[in-house]
MARLOLO-55814 format. One record per atom (N, C-alpha, C, CB): residue in three letters; x, y, z. Coordinates in pm, whole numbers, plus 50000, padded with zeros to 5 digits. Glycine has a CB too. Layout:
% residues N
alaXYZ ...
END
This chain:
% residues 288
met495724815148315 met496884819048423 met498584806348356 met495974812848644 thr499454815948336 thr500744807348365 thr501284809648485 thr501824809148271 gly502154797448540 gly503214800948634 gly504374810348588 gly503814788648678 arg505184824348683 arg505744829048619 arg506954824648716 arg505304841748579 pro507884827748708 pro508984820848775 pro509714834148897 pro510234814648632 val509664832648957 val509644841949119 val510984838249175 val508254836349253 gln511954852649232 gln512914855849233 gln512854863949389 gln513204862049104 thr514154864749473 thr514274868749620 thr514974881649539 thr515254857449756 leu514814890949515 leu515304905849559 leu515724907749716 leu514054916549531 val514984909349816 val515864911249925 val515414899550064 val515714928549967 asp516114896950175 asp515514886550197 asp516544899050413 asp516084865050073 gly515904887950506 gly516124897550659 gly515494904250763 gly516624906350646 gly514374910150651 gly513094919850681 gly512584912650823 gly511704919650539 thr512084923850849 thr510834917150948 thr509664920950925 thr510884919851090 phe509084929150851 phe507734924950764 phe508014941350723 phe505884918450860 phe507924934550555 phe507714948950465 phe506454954250431 phe508274948150334 glu506434969150381 glu505184973650312 glu505534982250240 glu504124978350383 gly504254982150155 gly504045000050172 gly505155000250012 gly505005010950386 pro505594993349928 pro505774991949791 pro506005002149706 pro504874986449746 arg507105012249666 arg507085025849558 arg507655014749473 arg508135043249587 trp507685024649319 trp508795023849291 trp509335041349233 trp508815011049190 his510105043949235 his510275057749246 his511655060449249 his509615063349358 asp512005073349148 asp513435072449099 asp514195062449046 asp514095075049179 gly514155054648995 gly514455041048946 gly515045032749039 gly515285041248837 arg514625036749207 arg514665021949341 arg513415019549353 arg515295024549520 trp512915008049399 trp512015003349533 trp512175011049646 trp512334989449584 trp511315016649662 trp510865021049824 trp509975015349959 trp510205031549804 val510665013650028 val509654998950089 val509355000950195 val510234984450103 ser508655001450361 ser509155002250479 ser509324991450512 ser508595008250559 asp509894986150708 asp510184975750696 asp509404976850876 asp511844971750638 phe508854975950929 phe507784972051030 phe508404976251137 phe507334957151041 tyr508804964851220 tyr509664959151357 tyr511274964951336 tyr509664938951366 arg511774970951179 arg513324979151177 arg512534989651202 arg514494980451030 his511794999351202 his511015008551159 his511905016851137 his509995012551233 val512085013550935 val513265023550869 val512175022350731 val515385016250851 val512605031850689 val511975029150507 val513415027850436 val510855046150415 leu513705020250357 leu514365013750272 leu514175020650099 leu513854998750297 ala515645023650018 ala515045024149901 ala516155013449842 ala514845039949832 ile515565013549725 ile516104996049714 ile516474995449559 ile514624981849755 thr517774989449495 thr517914994649348 thr517244984349310 thr519354997049273 pro517614979849185 pro516624968449119 pro517484956049132 pro516164971248948 asp518964953949152 asp520184944849202 asp519944944849319 asp521624948649180 gly519004947349449 gly518814945749598 gly520194953349701 gly518724927549623 lys520364964349653 lys521554976249706 lys520884982549799 lys522134988049595 gln520674980049945 gln519974989450040 gln520084997450106 gln519604987050098 glu519525010450092 glu519645022250117 glu518615026050233 glu519515029049995 glu518905026050387 glu517865032350489 glu517635050750478 glu518525027950656 ile516855054550445 ile516315069150412 ile516115069150543 ile515005072950305 leu515145066350614 leu514795071850771 leu514815067950892 leu513825074450788 thr514165069850997 thr514075059351094 thr512395067251152 thr515735058251224 val511625060351111 val510195058151226 val509755052151339 val509375053651186 glu509825058251466 glu509895051551582 glu508825044251560 glu509925058951704 asn507815047351557 asn506295047951561 asn505375035551437 asn505945066251519 gln506775028351382 gln506385020551257 gln506115028451108 gln505065013251295 pro507265033751037 pro506605035350953 pro505925018350809 pro507555047650912 ser504525031650725 ser504025018150695 ser503915024550548 ser502555011050784 gly502945032650491 gly502475039450292 gly503725051850303 gly500055050750256 leu504175053150223 leu505115058550164 leu504215071350023 leu506135043950108 gly504365074649990 gly504345086449894 gly504965097949862 gly503565090449901 trp505255107549729 trp505545124049720 trp504875132149709 trp506145128449642 met505105145349732 met504335153649653 met505135159849540 met503715163749736 pro504435173349424 pro504445174049320 pro506625179149372 pro502935184949241 asp506645186549466 asp508045194249473 asp509015177549516 asp508055210749634 gly508735172349579 gly509785157749624 gly509635153449706 gly511035157049645 thr509485160449818 thr508985157949981 thr507705149249948 thr508515174250085 met509215134050056 met508195119450023 met507785124350174 met509035098749987 leu506175119450163 leu505225116350302 leu504925102450341 leu503805122450291 val505645097450487 val505795086850475 val504365080550644 val507735084750469 val503625074150637 val502825073550738 val503265065350856 val501695069650691 ser503005073650978 ser503665068251169 ser502535060651240 ser504015084651305 met502355048951176 met501495039351218 met500785041851343 met502135028151226 arg501655043151423 arg501025037651606 arg500485050651663 arg502535031351744 asp501525065451589 asp500685068151709 asp500255078551623 asp501295071351868 arg499755076551462 arg498555079151356 arg498905093751335 arg496825076351415 arg499685096351287 arg500315109051209 arg500815107151043 arg501715113551298 leu501125115350954 leu501625115750842 leu502565129250821 leu500545114250754 leu504055120750831 leu505335129650813 leu505465133550688 leu506605123550848 arg506355141250697 arg506775147450559 arg508345151450573 arg505795161750519 his508295144650458 his510705140650495 his510945151650329 his511785108750446 asp511635157650400 asp512835167650285 asp514495159850319 asp512945191250352 pro514075156250077 pro514985145850107 pro516555155450051 pro514485129050008 ala516835171950019 ala517085178250082 ala517915174550158 ala516355181850112 thr517075184150310 thr518155180550420 thr517865171350511 thr518515191050497 gly517075164750461 gly517325151250591 gly516705153750683 gly518725148250661 lys515545166550695 lys514655167850831 lys513915162050765 lys514135181050908 thr512725157650918 thr511685144950875 thr510765155051035 thr512535120450893 glu509555163350934 glu508865164051046 glu506915159550987 glu509255182151115 thr506205167951111 thr504895159551109 thr503925172951030 thr504285153551301 his503565161750891 his502605168550832 his501105172550887 his502505161950732 ala501315161450937 ala499195158950991 ala498875147051151 ala498025145150792 asp498645156051198 asp498085146551341 asp496695139251271 asp497525159051513 leu496775123851233 leu495335124951228 leu494505113451347 leu494915121551059 ser495475114851447 ser495185106251584 ser493555108851646 ser496425111951713 gln492995121951548 gln491415120751583 gln490115116051474 gln491045135151629 leu490455113851355 leu490165107251243 leu490095092251240 leu490995111251159 ala491645084551296 ala491765070751254 ala490995065651391 ala493465064751221 gly490735050051336 gly489765041951465 gly491105037251480 gly488225028951440 gly492635036351409 gly493385021851452 gly494695023051411 gly492765007851382 his495355020751451 his496985023751318 his496525028651194 his497995007351255 val496815034351120 val496945043551009 val497765039350938 val497225055851031 asn497695033350822 asn498475019950735 asn498955025050580 asn497195004850709 asp498685020450494 asp498675026450361 asp498315038850278 asp498185020550320 met498225045650196 met498245057750133 met498585054149963 met499405067550213 val497385067349937 val497945072549806 val498055084549811 val497275069949693 val499075087449731 val499135103049736 val498425110949563 val501165107349766 asp497755117649487 asp498005126449445 asp498355131249379 asp498175128849468 asn498565134849214 asn499325142449207 asn499415162049236 asn499485137449103 his498595160649266 his498505177249422 his498745178449543 his497275183149469 gly499485162149561 gly499895165749680 gly499355161349789 gly499885176449688 arg497555157849700 arg497055151049832 arg497025138849929 arg496245151049821 ala497045128050004 ala497035120750065 ala496195113450128 ala497495123450100 tyr495765102550063 tyr494435097250135 tyr494715087350175 tyr493235095350070 val494385087450303 val495225073050408 val493905067750470 val496615078950570 gly494335057850469 gly493645042150538 gly494155041350694 gly494365025350443 asn493505034050824 asn493235031350885 asn492445015650936 asn493045040250880 phe492975012151050 phe492864991351053 phe490924998951149 phe495014975251243 gly491015008151206 gly489695014151227 gly489674998751419 gly488105011151018 phe490164994051442 phe490864986451591 phe491844982751560 phe490274974351663 asp492054975851711 asp493314973851752 asp493564955251692 asp493384977651941 leu494084958651575 leu494184946151534 leu494684934351642 leu495054947151423 met495784937551645 met496844926251713 met496714925951867 met498514930051679 ala495374929151911 ala494824927152072 ala493434921952065 ala494764942152168 gly493274914651901 gly492344908751832 gly491064911951880 gly492544895851828 glu490774927251917 glu489284938651885 glu488524935151843 glu489204949351810 glu487204931251810 glu485884931151735 glu486904939251648 glu484234937851801 pro486134938751499 pro486284947551370 pro485114960851374 pro485994936651222 arg485464967651369 arg484764979651361 arg485164988351211 arg485164988051500 pro483834995651132 pro484254996950995 pro485475011151043 pro482655000950865 ala486095014450959 ala486525024150952 ala486435039450799 ala487635017550986 asp487755044050849 asp487415060450775 asp488595064050645 asp487675075550924 leu488345068450540 leu489885070450526 leu489585085350496 leu490825060650397 ile490925091150516 ile491205104150552 ile492295110350446 ile491715104150703 arg491955117650451 arg492525130750325 arg492835136650362 arg491965138450238 val494445141450369 val495495151150393 val496115158950268 val496575143950460 asp495215176550254 asp495775186150183 asp497165189350179 asp495245195450213 pro497825191350110 pro498605195850079 pro499525208350155 pro498105196949988 asp498725214650256 asp498755219950383 asp498875213850487 asp497925225550404 gly498945201050496 gly498345195350588 gly496615197550682 gly499365197050656 thr496275203150609 thr494855200650691 thr493945186450635 thr493785215850663 ala493885177950733 ala492985166850714 ala491645164050810 ala493845155650723 thr490855157350700 thr489775150850691 thr489075140850623 thr489345156450687 thr487835132550665 thr487185124750584 thr486805126350505 thr486585120650604 ala487515117850392 ala487125113450255 ala485585105050227 ala488315103850213 ala485905093150295 ala484995087250291 ala484845076350408 ala484995083450174 thr483745069350444 thr483215067650592 thr482745051650585 thr481785079650636 asp482915042850683 asp482105027450650 asp482495021950546 asp480615027250626 leu484275021050589 leu484755009350512 leu485465000150565 leu485425012450418 gln485854988450501 gln486384977050604 gln487314970450607 gln485784968550620 phe487964981350690 phe489984985450659 phe490294987750525 phe491234971150695 pro490054999650516 pro490295001950413 pro491805003350415 pro489525011650371 asn492844995250305 asn493894997450263 asn494774995850174 asn494174996250308 gly495174989450118 gly496024995649942 gly494815001849893 gly496694980949794 ser495035013849781 ser494845023649728 ser495605028849575 ser495035030349828 val494785033549454 val494895032849372 val494635045149294 val494475023949361 ile495005056849216 ile494055065949127 ile494805064548997 ile493885083049180 thr493615066448895 thr493315059548804 thr494815070048709 thr491395059548762 ala495165064348617 ala495985072348499 ala495025087648459 ala496095060148336 asp494105088648408 asp493645099648380 asp493495114448545 asp492175093248304 gly493785105548623 gly493615111648763 gly491545110548850 gly494245131748721 lys491105106048755 lys489835114748812 lys488905096748894 lys488615126548621 thr489605088548901 thr488825082549001 thr490165073149124 thr487525070748902 leu488945069349217 leu490865064949329 leu489135047249393 leu491895090449600 ile490815039449344 ile489855032449430 ile490655023249533 ile488835023549339 val490205016849648 val490525015649770 val490395000549833 val489755025149833 gly490534991849844 gly490104978449844 gly490394975650036 gly491204967649713 glu489384974050069 glu488614966850191 glu488644957850219 glu487634966050203 thr489604952150297 thr490494940550329 thr489594929250351 thr491434942850456 met488484936750485 met488044925950550 met486474924450511 met488324927750703 ala486354931650349 ala485164935950296 ala485584923050142 ala485034957250270 ala486354921650121 ala487024911650040 ala486094920149926 ala486854892550077 arg486084930949894 arg485614942649780 arg486694955149739 arg484204950849846 tyr487104959149626 tyr487594969249604 tyr486594982149664 tyr487884968549465 thr486654993749605 thr485685001349585 thr486055016149536 thr484985000849701 ala485295018849448 ala485865034549385 ala484695045149392 ala486365033649203 phe485695058349368 phe484965069149344 phe485375077549299 phe484485073249416 asp484555089549204 asp484765091249148 asp485845105149171 asp483815088549098 leu486635108449182 leu487685120749237 leu487835136649190 leu489035115849208 gly487705144849285 gly487055154649269 gly488315166549226 gly486145156549399 asp487925176549105 asp489665184149079 asp489165193349223 asp490165197248872 asp488695192749343 asp489165196549449 asp489605184449528 asp488275204649509 gly489845170649541 gly489855163449641 gly488675157749697 gly490405169449718 thr487035159149698 thr486725151549727 thr486255141449589 thr486025156049820 leu485485132949700 leu485465112949647 leu483595109249637 leu486455097749840 val483195115349537 val481675106949515 val481175098149408 val480675115749507 asn480515094749452 asn479775088249303 asn480475072649388 asn480665095449080 arg480095069449515 arg480325055649538 arg479965044249456 arg479845053449639 arg480965033049463 arg480055022649363 arg481175011049407 arg479895027049153 val480934997049401 val481804987549374 val482344982349307 val481714982449391 trp484094982249314 trp484144978749165 trp484684969749134 trp484604986349089 ala484344960849280 ala485114945649236 ala484794941449313 ala486524941849218 glu483994930249393 glu483804919349462 glu484384903949477 glu482854919049439 leu484934900749570 leu486704895449529 leu486724880549595 leu488254907249623 gly485144874949642 gly485134864549702 gly485844864149800 gly485334856349640 asn486664851949840 asn487564845149918 asn488794856449873 asn487744827249878 val488984865549852 val490704869749823 val490544882249937 val491274876649617 gly491524881749990 gly491754894550060 gly492314905150079 gly491874893950118 pro492004915349978 pro492994926349939 pro493644932850039 pro492404936449867 asp495194930850033 asp495874943050096 asp496744947550011 asp496564941050221 gly497724957649992 gly498904964749962 gly498954962649771 gly500374956850066 cys498294968049672 cys498244968149596 cys498474980549426 cys497564962949648 gly498844978849325 gly499024986049183 gly498184987649116 gly499734981749102 leu498354991649018 leu496994991848901 leu498514990848786 leu495485011948890 asp497404988848641 asp498234985848552 asp497774993448402 asp498304970448554 ala498454992248282 ala497714998648195 ala496285001248107 ala498264997348150 glu495894982348179 glu494724980848136 glu493844981848241 glu494614970248069 asn493934987248341 asn492694990848457 asn492934981848529 asn491104991048423 his493834972148529 his493444958148622 his494344963548732 his493934939848554 ile493914953548877 ile494304957048968 ile495564942449019 ile492974961349050 trp496594948249019 trp497114939049073 trp497534941249257 trp498234937048975 ala496884928549328 ala496094931049496 ala497264917849539 ala493664926249524 ala497764921649624 ala498364908449727 ala497114906149802 ala499824912449849 asp496874891449839 asp496374881649918 asp496594880450007 asp496424873249899 ala496174888550138 ala497024887250271 ala496204873150311 ala496884902550400 tyr495194862850212 tyr495094853250324 tyr495294838950189 tyr493234855050442 gly495904842850079 gly496094834449957 gly497074827249961 gly496194840549845 gly498574833149988 gly500254829949933 gly499924837049810 gly500924811149905 arg499114846749755 arg499234855849617 arg499674868849566 arg498284857249579 cys499894865249465 cys499244882249436 cys498164876549338 cys500514896749344 val497024883949280 val496174882449209 val496234894849116 val495074879649279 arg495784892048958 arg495484904948880 arg493644912248878 arg495994900048712 val493004912548937 val491514915148912 val490894926348817 val490974917749037 ala490644921348740 ala489234930348616 ala488054937648707 ala488074915648494 glu487464950848623 glu487154953748734 glu485174947448661 glu487764972848790 gly484544947348753 gly483234939148745 gly483084936748891 gly483294924548652 ser481154930748859 ser481054926348986 ser481534915849022 ser480044925749020 ser481724908748957 ser482454894048993 ser483674892549029 ser482484885648895 gly484394902249024 gly485604906249023 gly486784894848977 gly485764911649155 glu486704892748877 glu487564879848780 glu489194883948786 glu486994879848578 ile489124870548832 ile490654870948895 ile491344865048750 ile490964859049064 val492404874348683 val492504868648535 val494134866348531 val491854880748399 asp495014867848631 asp496294865848644 asp496524861748815 asp497054879548587 glu497624851948818 glu497924855348946 glu499564844648993 glu496314851549044 val499734852049054 val501374845949064 val501254845149248 val503014860648983 lys502044829849277 lys502124826449426 lys503874830049483 lys501644807649444 ala503424831749588 ala504784830949639 ala505654818249666 ala504714836949751 leu506734824649741 leu507504806649718 leu506454798249893 leu510444807449758 glu506704787149887 glu506544782849998 glu506644785650134 glu506924776949987 gly505674789050221 gly505274795050355 gly505614807850308 gly506034790050498 leu505314813350269 leu504484828250263 leu503834837550202 leu504864834350281 asn503234842550278 asn502304852550194 asn502514862950155 asn501364855650236 val501574873550118 val501964884550012 val501024896850083 val501474879849825 tyr501344905550144 tyr500764914450206 tyr501234927850137 tyr501034912950348 ala501504932650012 ala501624941149965 ala502044941949820 ala502164945750037 cys501694949649716 cys502684948349576 cys502454958949523 cys502454936949466 met503704958449412 met503644970649355 met504464970949219 met504124980549454 leu504314976949063 leu504704975448982 leu505124988948970 leu504054968948909 gly506984982848898 gly507434994248851 gly508854986548790 gly507545007248972 gly510524990648793 gly510934993548710 gly510844990948609 gly511524993648721 asp512104997548517 asp512495003548391 asp511395004748260 asp513674995348349 asp510574995048255 asp509774990748219 asp508094989248245 asp510324984448220 gly508264991448379 gly507004989548506 gly506294977048450 gly505685004548525 arg506714968348372 arg506774953248435 arg507104943548558 arg507364949248380 thr508184947048611 thr508724944748695 thr507014940148844 thr509934958948700 leu506804931548893 leu506104932049000 leu506884928449124 leu505024924448981 leu506494938349242 leu507384932949384 leu506314930249435 leu508414942849485 met506754919549530 met505444913649624 met506294914249749 met504704895749585 cys505784918049852 cys506484919350022 cys505484908350074 cys506294938150128 ala506794899450122 ala505974889450184 ala506254883550286 ala505724881050120 ala505714877250400 ala506754871050509 ala505584859150536 ala507314883050671 pro506414850750662 pro505004838750710 pro503844842550760 pro505284828950823 asp503684853950798 asp502574854750877 asp502884869750877 asp502474845651021 tyr501534877550941 tyr501314898551016 tyr501694894951149 tyr499194908951029 phe501694886951217 phe501364886651354 phe502454891651450 phe501004873251388 glu502284907151508 glu503234913251544 glu504734902351651 glu502354925351621 his503674893951748 his504374885351796 his505444877551743 his503714879551831 asn505044878551602 asn506414866351513 asn506914870151456 asn506314855551428 arg506814882351457 arg507644887051327 arg508854899751405 arg506284895651184 lys508204908351506 lys509334913551535 lys510894916251602 lys508984916751545 glu510414896551617 glu511904890951644 glu512934886351581 glu511904883251700 lys511954883951408 lys512654877951322 lys512944884151216 lys512204868351295 arg513634876951146 arg514134882550952 arg513734873950915 arg515744884650874 glu512384872350884 glu512094863750797 glu511434867350641 glu511324856150872 ala511064879950655 ala510934886650544 ala511184889050444 ala510954891350547 val510454887950300 val511774888750206 val510834893350124 val512804875250156 leu511934900249971 leu511054914749862 leu511074901449790 leu512004934149771 leu510264898149664 leu510184889549590 leu509544895149456 leu509584879549655 thr510444888349340 thr509304901049204 thr509704888649083 thr510304926049140 thr508604892549029 thr508524884748885 thr508414893848801 thr507404874848858 thr508194889448619 thr507824895148554 thr506424897448484 thr508534893448513 val505924904148448 val504164906548350 val503824910048273 val503244911948367 asp503194909348202 asp502874912748099 asp502784927448103 asp501854906148064 val501744935048168 val501254946348134 val501624957948223 val499964944648123 pro502494970648163 pro503094974648263 pro502154985348354 pro504334979748211 lys502624990448507 lys502555003748578 lys501565014148457 lys504425010248610 ala500695014148577 ala499705033948533 ala499345036148671 ala497685035148404 gly499265045948658 gly498025055248752 gly499255055948893 gly495945043148802 leu498595056948997 leu499515061849154 leu499085047749222 leu498795079749269 pro499885046649316 pro501285048449286 pro501935046549243 pro501805048149316 
END
């Protein structure tokens, strides 16, 4: 592993999440400013929409419609970039056991949405949660059960495998992704030991870059029972990393969402979150 120089792309956020590379820009949610931002590679920001109940995961349907997780009211929103209109795509309140969080959208426009499973900020005891599938028509069903805080997810470049991070189980779990959107053949993709996998991205060698919510870094994880860490990037001093994504014109820029901690009472009134970047060797692949 080699140390990589890290630069600050954007500062002054409350808590950045859900980073994506789309149409030549970075897209992120800022939780407590309640906005979704698009950011050029040189750091120029545009506010795309406001989500009063806290935006999180982002994705796009084949027709260019943007999907946005609305955390607190457990909804998935649909935003039309042509008209600027935003409406409810699916109500997930009957399927989610806590705030809904990150998601991945497949090439058919199906969204796979995680949730906390319990009230994290109130200090409730952790409970298992389900991964929810939302079809293009807005129909929501349970895709997988008994996950420990399902969080960042990726879909491989061939569209045949979905891998979801279980933050509180310190592992990645994989499923075969059927043509009809069903998830079967559940298996452990990697056990991670002391790594808490949060937001993540996939590279062209089928390694996952994962934000380590416990370790102030991003780690590059190889598939296998041992979950070998083959590379890492450390955040700037005093910061933890809660999401990351590969992008840029050549797919080799690693964007990291960093903040001092994740506690709402600390973050919502302060502007200490930053977006960090560095360059890695292997480019982006798959989704998101």
